[in-house]
N, CA, C and O of each residue as an XYZ file, in Angstrom:
872
protein
N      69.547    167.570     84.089
C      70.000    169.177     83.267
C      71.513    168.752     82.851
O      72.244    167.851     83.261
N      71.669    169.662     81.968
C      73.267    169.599     81.137
C      72.849    172.016     80.680
O      72.105    172.961     80.418
N      74.482    171.287     81.036
C      74.681    172.783     79.805
C      75.866    172.330     78.839
O      76.818    173.087     78.651
N      75.800    171.284     78.332
C      76.740    171.483     77.217
C      76.168    171.510     75.994
O      76.596    170.881     75.026
N      75.118    172.288     75.997
C      74.212    172.001     74.602
C      74.303    173.850     74.112
O      74.426    174.469     73.055
N      74.141    174.237     75.754
C      73.288    175.744     75.887
C      74.659    176.638     74.447
O      75.577    175.934     74.027
N      74.538    177.846     74.035
C      75.198    178.699     73.867
C      76.272    179.451     75.058
O      75.976    179.738     76.218
N      77.425    179.630     74.449
C      78.616    179.727     75.589
C      78.184    180.599     76.664
O      78.120    180.192     77.824
N      77.850    181.928     76.285
C      77.248    183.131     77.331
C      76.139    182.987     78.394
O      75.761    183.788     79.249
N      75.644    181.500     78.044
C      74.705    181.046     79.185
C      75.516    179.643     80.255
O      75.344    178.612     80.905
N      76.092    180.264     79.947
C      77.494    179.278     80.943
C      77.601    179.849     81.292
O      77.074    179.775     82.402
N      78.534    181.564     80.958
C      79.271    182.338     82.157
C      78.740    183.194     82.172
O      79.252    184.293     82.383
N      77.062    182.927     81.870
C      76.031    184.093     82.931
C      75.732    182.690     84.272
O      75.636    182.804     85.494
N      75.653    181.406     83.356
C      75.255    180.512     85.240
C      76.653    180.376     85.921
O      76.414    179.736     86.944
N      78.246    180.701     85.873
C      78.755    180.583     86.328
C      79.213    182.156     87.249
O      79.930    182.424     88.213
N      78.595    182.691     86.586
C      78.824    184.605     87.405
C      78.046    184.169     88.446
O      78.529    183.944     89.556
N      77.032    184.049     88.220
C      75.346    184.276     89.766
C      75.917    182.590     90.451
O      75.125    181.672     90.664
N      76.771    182.538     90.594
C      77.156    180.753     90.978
C      78.918    181.110     91.782
O      79.606    180.192     92.229
N      79.391    182.682     91.812
C      80.825    183.038     92.084
C      80.151    182.312     94.148
O      80.982    181.834     94.920
N      78.693    182.436     94.523
C      79.238    182.872     95.588
C      79.553    181.382     96.424
O      80.388    181.332     97.327
N      78.456    179.743     95.813
C      78.893    179.472     95.540
C      80.172    178.135     95.375
O      80.248    176.981     95.799
N      81.182    179.143     94.411
C      82.555    178.704     94.541
C      83.820    179.252     96.104
O      84.652    178.836     96.910
N      83.060    180.476     95.606
C      83.674    181.201     97.341
C      83.334    180.425     98.440
O      84.110    180.086     99.333
N      81.988    180.114     98.339
C      81.763    179.351     99.454
C      82.688    178.368    100.053
O      83.481    178.310    100.993
N      82.016    177.244     98.617
C      82.658    175.421     98.448
C      84.314    176.306     98.640
O      84.600    176.283     99.837
N      85.252    176.931     97.931
C      86.854    176.812     98.318
C      87.028    177.206     99.793
O      87.664    176.413    100.488
N      86.549    178.326    100.366
C      86.509    178.679    101.707
C      87.045    177.557    102.859
O      88.042    177.271    103.522
N      85.724    177.157    102.623
C      85.646    175.731    103.350
C      86.646    174.566    103.123
O      87.396    174.289    104.059
N      86.701    174.097    102.361
C      87.863    173.537    102.120
C      89.235    174.134    102.317
O      90.077    173.315    101.949
N      89.638    174.966    102.646
C      90.733    175.528    102.365
C      90.508    175.880    104.454
O      91.440    175.692    105.236
N      89.410    176.272    104.800
C      89.656    177.012    105.960
C      89.582    178.081    106.514
O      89.638    178.238    107.733
N      89.379    179.386    105.263
C      89.998    180.417    105.069
C      89.369    181.187    104.327
O      89.076    180.652    103.258
N      88.780    183.002    104.515
C      88.521    182.808    102.843
C      88.962    183.698    102.081
O      89.543    184.742    102.376
N      88.539    183.068    100.559
C      89.050    183.212     99.248
C      88.673    184.926     99.318
O      87.858    185.424    100.095
N      89.509    185.678     98.272
C      88.614    186.993     97.650
C      89.238    186.688     96.057
O      90.306    186.469     95.486
N      87.995    186.818     95.825
C      87.786    187.292     94.061
C      88.053    187.571     93.374
O      87.507    187.318     92.300
N      89.772    188.774     93.590
C      90.510    190.212     92.433
C      91.659    188.668     92.504
O      92.086    188.080     91.511
N      91.903    188.356     93.749
C      93.305    188.082     93.098
C      94.360    186.469     94.149
O      95.533    186.165     94.361
N      92.864    185.875     94.508
C      93.320    184.948     95.559
C      93.238    183.256     93.764
O      92.400    182.896     92.938
N      95.112    182.749     94.256
C      94.992    181.390     93.511
C      94.137    181.091     93.724
O      93.269    181.952     93.580
N      93.717    179.878     94.156
C      93.249    179.270     94.664
C      91.414    179.659     94.697
O      90.519    178.838     94.900
N      91.296    180.726     94.506
C      90.076    181.082     93.364
C      90.345    181.254     91.777
O      89.697    181.581     90.783
N      91.157    181.006     91.973
C      91.002    180.853     90.382
C      91.196    179.899     89.453
O      91.015    179.919     88.235
N      91.782    178.638     90.545
C      91.662    177.471     90.356
C      90.821    176.539     90.603
O      90.737    175.577     89.840
N      89.708    176.697     92.188
C      87.736    176.080     91.840
C      87.047    177.480     91.110
O      86.018    177.867     91.664
N      87.454    178.175     90.073
C      86.470    178.960     88.739
C      86.871    178.577     87.711
O      86.551    179.336     86.796
N      87.433    177.741     87.411
C      88.275    176.486     86.194
C      87.748    175.401     86.358
O      87.310    174.709     85.440
N      87.696    174.844     88.660
C      87.295    173.845     88.091
C      84.814    173.550     88.130
O      83.943    172.763     87.759
N      84.978    174.736     88.783
C      83.204    174.989     88.361
C      82.851    175.072     86.676
O      81.907    174.524     86.106
N      83.825    175.862     86.123
C      83.952    175.092     84.897
C      84.452    173.907     83.797
O      84.427    173.823     82.569
N      84.814    173.234     84.646
C      85.280    171.996     84.461
C      83.390    171.258     84.946
O      82.310    171.400     84.374
N      83.662    170.735     85.824
C      82.581    170.669     86.188
C      81.204    170.763     85.933
O      80.493    169.844     86.340
N      80.349    172.362     84.916
C      79.381    172.006     83.526
C      79.997    171.199     82.966
O      79.885    170.061     83.423
N      80.908    171.385     81.754
C      81.614    170.461     81.971
C      81.041    168.552     80.988
O      80.574    167.992     79.996
N      81.901    168.381     83.038
C      81.574    167.438     82.253
C      79.785    167.154     83.019
O      79.310    166.071     82.678
N      79.496    167.426     83.315
C      78.754    167.457     84.221
C      77.600    166.870     83.270
O      77.364    167.522     82.253
N      76.633    165.343     83.577
C      75.426    164.990     83.052
C      74.310    164.206     83.738
O      74.945    163.579     84.586
N      73.161    163.900     83.865
C      71.915    163.388     85.191
C      72.408    161.973     85.813
O      72.119    161.602     86.951
N      73.485    160.976     84.554
C      74.226    160.226     86.158
C      75.550    159.992     86.633
O      76.373    159.078     86.680
N      75.334    161.987     87.190
C      75.965    161.267     88.137
C      75.190    161.882     88.674
O      75.859    162.627     89.389
N      74.318    162.065     88.807
C      73.716    162.751     90.499
C      73.887    164.181     89.866
O      74.075    164.752     88.791
N      73.620    164.494     91.813
C      73.402    166.372     91.640
C      74.483    166.838     90.836
O      75.615    166.356     90.826
N      74.042    167.875     90.111
C      74.850    168.918     90.202
C      75.602    169.306     90.875
O      76.812    169.248     90.659
N      75.022    169.846     91.953
C      75.854    170.927     93.588
C      76.990    170.298     94.015
O      78.136    170.660     94.283
N      76.314    169.141     94.012
C      77.740    167.972     94.984
C      78.892    167.471     94.522
O      79.911    167.072     95.084
N      78.332    167.617     92.636
C      79.371    167.004     91.805
C      79.827    168.474     91.895
O      80.718    168.525     92.743
N      79.603    169.589     91.413
C      80.509    170.633     91.042
C      82.102    170.546     92.599
O      83.326    170.669     92.548
N      80.971    170.244     93.880
C      81.113    170.717     94.623
C      82.526    169.749     94.543
O      83.625    170.271     94.727
N      82.387    168.283     94.249
C      83.146    167.530     94.227
C      84.779    167.564     93.401
O      85.810    167.140     93.923
N      84.672    168.238     91.871
C      85.642    168.732     91.351
C      86.490    169.128     91.973
O      87.557    168.556     92.194
N      85.815    171.168     92.713
C      86.505    171.522     92.828
C      87.541    170.962     93.780
O      88.683    170.511     93.683
N      86.568    171.206     94.839
C      87.826    169.800     95.761
C      88.823    169.064     95.209
O      89.894    169.431     95.691
N      88.908    168.520     94.714
C      89.730    167.947     93.867
C      91.467    168.342     93.514
O      92.572    167.853     93.749
N      90.603    170.128     92.459
C      91.143    170.068     91.764
C      92.633    171.107     92.610
O      93.855    171.221     92.515
N      91.026    171.872     93.716
C      92.097    172.411     94.563
C      93.257    171.150     95.693
O      94.424    171.516     95.834
N      93.159    170.842     95.850
C      93.230    169.255     96.567
C      94.671    169.120     95.331
O      95.738    169.441     95.855
N      94.770    168.756     94.028
C      95.993    169.359     93.421
C      97.474    169.935     93.413
O      98.698    169.825     93.351
N      95.766    170.960     93.583
C      96.629    172.836     93.417
C      97.608    172.348     94.773
O      98.719    172.193     94.266
N      97.673    172.163     95.647
C      98.157    171.656     96.734
C      98.699    171.526     97.675
O      99.019    172.248     98.619
N      98.842    170.291     97.334
C     100.047    169.356     96.330
C     100.693    169.566     96.315
O     101.343    169.785     97.337
N     101.355    169.768     94.549
C     101.616    170.286     93.531
C     102.840    171.897     94.158
O     104.003    171.873     93.756
N     102.427    172.978     94.989
C     102.715    173.649     95.426
C     103.535    172.848     96.338
O     104.746    173.032     96.222
N     103.009    171.685     97.547
C     103.164    171.708     98.769
C     105.083    170.251     98.155
O     106.003    169.677     98.738
N     104.699    170.375     97.106
C     106.457    169.687     96.423
C     107.107    170.662     95.780
O     108.214    170.420     95.299
N     106.730    171.482     95.706
C     107.565    172.732     94.735
C     108.052    173.274     96.244
O     109.201    173.105     96.650
N     107.099    173.892     96.946
C     108.109    174.020     97.857
C     109.309    173.076     98.855
O     110.460    173.394     99.156
N     108.705    172.114     99.126
C     109.881    171.386     99.336
C     110.641    170.997     98.579
O     111.475    170.231     99.061
N     110.692    171.125     97.938
C     111.848    170.836     96.425
C     113.137    172.051     96.550
O     114.337    171.854     96.360
N     112.377    173.503     96.979
C     113.148    173.989     96.707
C     114.084    174.791     98.603
O     114.900    175.682     98.840
N     113.361    173.867     99.377
C     113.968    173.714    100.461
C     114.908    172.973    101.083
O     115.654    173.187    102.039
N     114.622    171.509     99.920
C     115.280    171.092    100.133
C     116.720    171.437     99.273
O     117.662    171.294    100.052
N     117.045    171.721     98.325
C     118.089    172.647     97.846
C     118.570    173.601     98.864
O     119.674    173.215     99.248
N     118.034    175.198     99.748
C     118.776    175.314    100.824
C     119.205    174.874    101.618
O     120.130    175.382    102.250
N     118.625    173.642    101.896
C     119.128    172.497    102.974
C     120.274    172.881    102.673
O     121.049    173.710    103.148
N     120.325    171.485    100.977
C     121.951    170.644    100.258
C     122.999    172.304    100.410
O     124.195    172.332    100.700
N     122.020    173.663    100.085
C     123.724    174.464     99.471
C     124.129    174.440    101.546
O     125.162    173.997    102.048
N     123.165    174.939    102.155
C     123.532    175.019    103.621
C     124.428    173.389    103.911
O     123.649    172.807    104.666
N     125.072    172.883    103.784
C     126.119    171.939    103.524
C     125.479    170.196    104.170
O     125.906    169.062    104.385
N     123.819    171.245    104.279
C     123.052    169.706    104.987
C     122.401    168.466    103.220
O     121.570    168.795    102.373
N     123.057    167.392    103.284
C     123.636    166.529    101.916
C     122.580    164.969    103.135
O     121.997    165.092    104.212
N     122.819    163.599    102.154
C     122.450    162.746    102.291
C     124.042    162.127    102.334
O     124.692    161.745    101.361
N     124.628    162.155    104.296
C     125.215    161.227    103.486
C     125.370    159.828    103.135
O     125.854    159.205    104.080
N     125.151    159.162    102.194
C     125.264    157.567    102.380
C     124.404    157.411    100.456
O     123.332    156.848    100.238
N     125.271    158.070     99.417
C     125.206    156.694     98.706
C     124.279    156.461     98.072
O     123.863    156.668     96.932
N     123.894    155.848     99.230
C     123.053    154.564     98.813
C     121.643    154.128     99.573
O     120.864    153.176     99.513
N     121.784    155.645    100.490
C     120.244    156.241    101.255
C     119.680    157.073     99.942
O     120.162    158.096     99.454
N     118.902    156.577     99.656
C     116.965    156.695     98.581
C     116.095    157.741     99.517
O     115.718    157.582    100.678
N     115.994    158.327     99.054
C     114.631    159.114     99.861
C     114.554    159.171     98.568
O     115.376    158.966     97.675
N     112.681    159.693     98.587
C     111.531    159.858     98.511
C     111.054    161.878     98.457
O     110.252    162.351     99.263
N     111.559    162.496     97.670
C     111.547    164.529     98.324
C     110.226    164.789     97.716
O     110.021    165.959     97.395
N     109.234    163.875     97.484
C     107.615    163.633     97.405
C     106.497    163.198     98.088
O     105.283    163.018     97.990
N     107.866    163.071     99.146
C     106.997    161.591    100.194
C     105.889    162.750    101.755
O     106.382    163.547    102.553
N     104.701    162.420    101.642
C     104.334    163.034    102.274
C     105.130    163.427    103.999
O     105.468    164.196    104.898
N     105.066    162.748    103.682
C     106.548    162.699    105.815
C     107.447    163.721    105.343
O     107.259    164.805    105.896
N     108.384    163.697    104.470
C     109.664    164.808    104.262
C     109.547    165.828    104.179
O     110.329    166.639    104.676
N     107.995    166.269    103.177
C     107.489    167.426    103.246
C     106.383    168.281    104.444
O     106.142    169.468    104.662
N     105.971    167.165    104.953
C     105.564    167.734    106.927
C     106.235    167.782    107.969
O     105.953    168.172    109.102
N     107.860    167.032    107.183
C     109.286    167.351    108.060
C     109.612    169.008    108.452
O     109.749    169.832    109.356
N     109.615    168.770    107.068
C     110.903    169.946    106.445
C     109.814    171.392    106.329
O     110.377    172.472    106.508
N     108.513    171.413    106.079
C     107.313    172.636    106.686
C     107.875    172.919    108.343
O     108.173    174.037    108.763
N     107.966    171.162    109.463
C     107.646    171.643    110.367
C     109.356    172.691    110.829
O     109.460    173.838    111.264
N     110.483    171.609    110.470
C     111.274    172.155    110.476
C     111.611    174.244    110.511
O     111.937    175.190    111.228
N     111.195    173.825    109.103
C     111.346    175.551    108.318
C     110.344    176.420    109.516
O     111.248    177.121    109.972
N     108.927    176.892    110.426
C     108.430    176.360    111.435
C     108.924    176.161    112.295
O     108.939    177.323    112.701
N     109.711    175.305    113.489
C     110.266    175.513    114.619
C     111.687    176.308    114.261
O     112.197    176.331    115.381
N     112.606    176.953    113.402
C     113.704    177.398    113.661
C     113.382    178.889    113.564
O     114.204    179.744    113.894
N     111.770    179.267    112.954
C     111.153    181.070    113.268
C     110.882    180.557    114.513
O     110.869    179.582    113.761
N     110.700    180.273    115.404
C     111.239    180.152    116.115
C     112.087    181.253    117.170
O     111.682    182.005    118.056
N     114.272    180.783    116.296
C     114.777    181.779    116.917
C     115.035    182.067    115.697
O     116.005    181.383    115.370
N     114.454    183.153    114.255
C     114.774    184.384    113.291
C     115.277    183.567    112.691
O     116.107    184.215    112.053
N     115.406    182.423    112.371
C     116.045    181.532    111.428
C     115.330    181.615    110.252
O     114.111    181.477    110.351
N     116.080    181.921    108.530
C     115.058    180.845    107.673
C     116.039    180.422    106.936
O     117.196    180.833    107.019
N     115.450    179.204    105.837
C     116.770    178.797    104.748
C     117.400    179.525    104.965
O     118.314    179.205    105.726
N     117.366    180.813    104.523
C     117.382    181.565    103.022
C     119.316    181.884    104.504
O     120.546    181.840    104.537
N     118.244    182.125    105.221
C     119.427    183.467    106.241
C     120.986    181.503    106.344
O     122.029    181.367    105.704
N     120.150    180.203    107.704
C     120.687    179.167    106.832
C     122.536    178.899    106.096
O     123.704    178.721    106.440
N     121.573    179.056    104.805
C     122.557    179.069    103.901
C     122.705    180.104    104.027
O     123.884    179.751    104.017
N     122.733    181.440    104.186
C     123.979    182.826    104.630
C     125.333    182.312    105.310
O     126.416    182.779    104.957
N     125.247    181.510    106.118
C     125.203    181.618    107.166
C     125.904    180.160    107.706
O     126.320    180.093    108.862
N     125.987    179.163    106.908
C     126.234    177.657    107.189
C     128.104    177.791    106.952
O     128.472    178.257    105.874
N     128.956    177.461    107.766
C     130.050    177.207    107.001
C     129.931    176.704    105.824
O     129.111    175.928    105.332
N     131.169    177.420    105.284
C     131.112    176.956    103.637
C     132.539    174.911    103.685
O     132.818    174.004    102.901
N     132.768    175.173    104.616
C     134.154    174.331    103.758
C     133.561    172.987    105.689
O     133.006    173.006    106.788
N     134.462    171.942    104.463
C     133.506    170.460    105.003
C     133.451    170.058    106.331
O     132.436    170.073    107.028
N     135.130    169.512    106.844
C     135.824    170.425    108.279
C     134.639    170.551    108.992
O     133.731    169.883    109.488
N     135.128    171.975    108.797
C     133.834    172.968    109.455
C     132.448    172.642    109.910
O     132.026    172.763    111.060
N     131.720    172.166    108.748
C     130.596    171.593    109.012
C     130.048    170.106    109.825
O     129.061    169.872    110.523
N     130.831    169.536    109.510
C     131.237    168.395    110.175
C     131.098    168.585    112.247
O     130.657    167.981    113.225
N     131.561    169.390    112.009
C     132.773    169.858    113.475
C     131.598    170.434    113.823
O     130.813    169.704    114.429
N     131.007    172.431    113.428
C     129.563    171.620    113.937
C     127.830    171.506    114.080
O     126.961    172.238    114.554
N     127.862    169.480    113.045
C     127.420    169.628    113.357
C     126.980    168.353    114.214
O     125.893    167.890    114.556
N     128.247    168.016    114.396
C     129.118    167.633    116.445
C     127.801    167.640    116.845
O     126.837    166.919    117.101
N     128.306    169.110    116.767
C     128.439    169.766    118.401
C     126.675    169.987    118.759
O     125.975    169.994    119.771
N     126.464    170.161    117.208
C     125.079    170.344    117.581
C     124.106    169.079    117.528
O     122.912    169.378    117.544
N     124.268    168.354    117.496
C     123.872    166.593    118.013
C     124.354    165.949    119.432
O     124.266    164.812    119.896
N     125.002    167.400    120.007
C     125.395    167.689    121.299
C     124.692    167.714    122.443
O     124.377    167.042    123.425
N     124.519    169.232    121.685
C     124.079    170.096    122.220
C     122.157    169.369    122.609
O     121.601    169.071    123.667
N     121.626    169.336    120.924
C     120.248    168.450    121.236
C     120.516    167.435    122.516
O     119.702    167.759    123.381
N     121.430    166.207    123.034
C     121.024    165.100    124.330
C     121.211    165.647    125.050
O     121.445    164.796    125.908
N     121.410    167.207    125.841
C     121.696    167.782    126.686
C     121.323    168.625    126.861
O     121.767    169.600    126.254
N     119.604    168.860    128.404
C     119.369    168.208    128.327
C     118.435    169.504    128.808
O     117.258    169.801    128.600
N     119.543    170.147    129.567
C     119.557    171.669    130.820
C     120.070    172.352    129.393
O     118.988    172.873    129.119
N     120.740    172.647    128.529
C     121.702    172.994    127.692
C     120.811    173.143    126.185
O     121.218    173.703    125.167
N     119.222    172.328    126.428
C     119.337    172.129    125.431
C     117.196    172.900    125.267
O     116.458    173.101    124.302
N     117.070    173.031    126.442
C     116.589    174.042    127.774
C     117.302    174.943    127.662
O     116.489    175.786    128.040
N     117.870    175.309    127.526
C     117.819    176.425    127.610
C     118.673    177.458    126.131
O     119.299    178.505    125.967
N     118.340    176.722    125.637
C     118.486    176.867    124.296
C     116.649    177.913    123.149
O     116.693    178.906    122.423
N     114.809    176.606    123.742
C     114.700    177.834    123.848
C     113.885    178.593    124.488
O     112.946    179.204    123.979
N     114.196    178.594    125.621
C     114.120    179.612    127.017
C     115.063    180.460    126.510
O     114.886    181.400    127.285
N     116.077    180.879    125.658
C     116.528    181.992    125.816
C     116.299    182.970    124.003
O     116.334    184.130    123.595
N     115.991    181.093    123.252
C     115.483    181.343    121.462
C     116.916    181.693    121.356
O     117.069    182.863    121.002
N     118.378    180.821    121.620
C     118.802    181.264    121.124
C     120.269    179.734    121.263
O     120.032    178.541    121.453
N     121.238    180.194    121.139
C     121.678    179.612    121.320
C     123.623    180.210    122.526
O     124.505    181.067    122.471
N     123.135    178.731    123.587
C     123.959    179.469    125.048
C     125.995    179.608    124.429
O     126.719    178.758    124.946
N     126.502    180.340    123.705
C     127.082    180.229    123.013
C     128.819    179.737    124.972
O     129.895    179.140    125.006
N     128.254    180.228    125.665
C     129.014    179.843    127.447
C     128.951    178.713    127.624
O     129.928    177.983    127.457
N     127.417    178.144    128.129
C     127.609    177.240    127.715
C     128.296    176.266    128.083
O     128.947    175.773    129.003
N     127.511    176.019    125.846
C     128.458    175.427    125.288
C     130.055    174.267    124.925
O     130.419    173.161    124.524
N     130.567    175.792    125.524
C     132.623    175.882    125.336
C     132.054    175.471    126.239
O     130.958    175.173    125.765
N     132.033    175.044    128.114
C     131.951    175.260    128.916
C     131.729    173.505    128.972
O     132.552    172.677    129.362
N     130.482    173.286    128.499
C     129.665    172.013    128.409
C     131.069    170.861    127.985
O     131.538    170.006    128.736
N     131.339    171.059    127.110
C     132.127    170.622    125.426
C     133.340    171.023    125.277
O     133.914    170.200    124.564
N     134.061    171.895    125.591
C     134.998    171.846    126.315
C     135.543    172.631    124.640
O     136.495    172.158    124.020
N     135.183    173.183    124.408
C     134.932    174.236    122.659
C     135.251    175.470    122.833
O     134.684    176.116    123.713
N     136.137    175.989    122.098
C     136.305    177.262    122.793
C     135.377    178.516    121.978
O     135.472    178.565    120.752
N     134.666    179.314    122.551
C     133.325    180.692    122.183
C     133.718    180.785    120.874
O     133.036    180.822    119.850
N     135.135    180.825    121.067
C     135.731    181.323    118.479
C     134.989    180.253    117.953
O     134.005    180.480    117.248
N     135.210    179.561    118.114
C     134.567    178.445    117.403
C     133.529    177.971    117.730
O     133.668    176.815    117.328
N     132.548    178.025    118.187
C     131.180    177.899    118.050
C     130.212    179.200    118.395
O     129.205    179.045    119.086
N     130.642    180.672    117.792
C     130.421    182.145    117.887
C     131.203    181.753    115.683
O     131.442    182.769    115.030
N     131.311    181.125    115.371
C     131.081    180.990    114.118
C     130.021    180.104    113.039
O     129.680    180.289    111.870
N     129.584    178.686    114.435
C     128.907    178.318    113.720
C     127.863    178.253    114.642
O     127.242    177.270    115.048
N     127.778    179.196    114.859
C     126.138    179.506    115.996
C     125.047    178.789    115.721
O     124.457    177.977    116.434
N     124.690    179.353    114.009
C     123.132    179.620    113.303
C     123.159    177.914    113.439
O     122.408    177.328    114.219
N     124.453    176.987    112.276
C     124.465    176.104    111.713
C     124.635    175.061    112.804
O     124.423    173.885    112.509
N     125.118    175.491    114.443
C     124.678    174.541    115.038
C     123.458    174.081    115.623
O     122.951    172.982    115.851
N     122.953    176.071    115.900
C     120.812    176.029    116.342
C     120.255    174.955    115.770
O     119.461    174.043    116.003
N     121.244    175.570    114.594
C     119.446    173.838    113.791
C     119.963    173.270    113.629
O     119.361    172.627    112.768
N     121.329    172.574    113.850
C     121.178    171.000    113.767
C     120.597    170.622    114.832
O     120.255    169.461    115.056
N     120.391    171.866    115.805
C     120.797    170.671    117.039
C     118.960    170.668    117.213
O     118.536    169.590    117.629
N     118.139    171.487    117.005
C     116.871    172.062    117.119
C     115.977    170.391    115.798
O     115.005    169.656    115.625
N     117.438    170.818    115.265
C     116.920    168.917    114.179
C     116.952    167.128    114.604
O     116.449    166.054    114.272
N     117.826    167.670    115.467
C     118.507    166.210    116.623
C     116.775    166.495    117.185
O     115.754    166.020    116.687
N     116.932    167.684    118.699
C     116.716    167.671    118.866
C     114.913    167.327    118.697
O     114.535    166.630    119.639
N     114.066    167.590    117.953
C     112.713    167.112    117.027
C     112.931    166.000    116.242
O     113.027    165.228    115.288
N     112.932    166.105    116.478
C     113.942    163.793    115.329
C     112.532    164.454    114.128
O     111.308    164.339    114.065
N     113.537    165.101    113.394
C     112.955    164.954    112.370
C     113.889    163.533    111.240
O     114.716    163.588    110.330
N     113.170    162.416    111.960
C     113.797    161.252    111.321
C     114.565    161.546    109.784
O     115.777    161.533    109.568
N     113.283    161.854    108.653
C     113.675    161.465    107.329
C     114.261    163.128    107.112
O     114.300    163.188    105.883
N     114.616    164.159    107.501
C     115.369    165.146    107.308
C     117.161    164.547    108.282
O     118.206    165.134    108.000
N     117.150    163.703    109.045
C     118.239    163.911    109.750
C     119.344    162.720    108.882
O     120.466    162.434    109.300
N     118.902    162.314    107.987
C     119.691    161.528    106.500
C     119.941    162.343    105.642
O     120.260    162.013    104.500
N     119.883    163.042    105.872
C     120.977    164.405    104.955
C     121.578    164.937    105.159
O     122.153    165.663    104.348
N     121.960    164.855    107.228
C     122.930    166.375    107.802
C     124.295    164.777    107.267
O     124.345    163.584    107.567
N     125.161    165.708    106.378
C     125.743    164.430    105.908
C     126.914    164.033    107.017
O     127.094    165.085    107.630
N     127.544    163.312    107.413
C     128.510    163.192    108.299
C     128.215    162.496    109.675
O     128.965    162.560    110.649
N     126.536    161.547    109.605
C     126.214    162.230    111.011
C     126.636    160.124    111.535
O     127.046    159.478    110.572
N     126.541    159.525    112.544
C     126.601    157.994    112.309
C     125.376    157.645    113.000
O     125.016    156.469    113.064
């Protein structure tokens, strides 16, 4: 079976006839149904199927198995690339929020799967409290001293079983409890409540790779 010698029109017809195969392969890999009209992953799979046609020869075995392998490989690369871009964007947002490497000697590979997974998990966890990274950036303290103090409060909250339980039960920072427990005025806490809550979640969930981004952590 070889496609390289036939006219391009024949190849286009062959691709059109096998749209169901491409959709099924893509949907199976992604774990969701893909739309042929405006789904980016379908476009990636379509290009991959064409690549499989151009690269195929009988030495590669069964064409359909080969095509499936090429499609899944290209989809995997596509998803990994998007994950890296999303992680890089999220890191920039966290940095803008005042979450930075606390030690210039600490090197973090921003493309590692562990860090990407933690960023995505942190984003999802903050979603429980109605906080996005954009909101975190907007509502974070602008002055270093204020941020450092908020980080310390967040850490204390994360270590206090009673308060952290209330945080998750009420889906918000129990300002009065934090004020009484750590002898901090409610006014100070309210000014940085989103940042304190976010850092408390970060420490409580023990996102190790992300924690080293918190400037001033000891």
